[in-house]
C-alpha angles and dihedrals in degrees: 000000000000122000090213124096134182113243136170115244090243088073092058106028145043120215146201124199142177145152141235121184108321094338130100122201121197122176120194116206115201119220093224141010089256091055090047091057090048095051091042088060098038107035105065127169089251092052092049090049090053092047094048096045130146091021092060113051100172137059123308117214124193124207122191117221103181096170089070096028091246142139115203119203122197114195122196127209090018105135107048093259099330140315098286092042096044120108090206112111105232094326092134133132097298091063095048091067091058089050094049094052088058088069108114124221135178113253138168108272093228091054091050093050092048094050108029113119118221116252118233118262107254098175089114090061093050089053091053092049092049090052093056118101112265117239 
């Protein structure tokens, strides 16, 4: 039995994202130094470029920010010419962060269990949706 598991980045990292012109910026913030070392090894600029294609057509640059346990990714040619010129309806920088943290990596199971953040209970929302009239 392997001690590795596949996990989306959202289970191990927080993020902030934004845009300026035709650039997207997404910073991943690891929940611990051990997670930072893992994502530093696993989440390369090339891997992010593959994950974000075809939305990002230009280069992807990664900057390490170890003092805050972060990796910052700057993605070029990511908004179809820039926010005001883009034909995408609200698919700007803020949404790219949510897409990036869906990237799955292999990680030691013990590390995942020690650092995974609990997800909010959304049972209340499912109850509301079930009560709506069916079309």
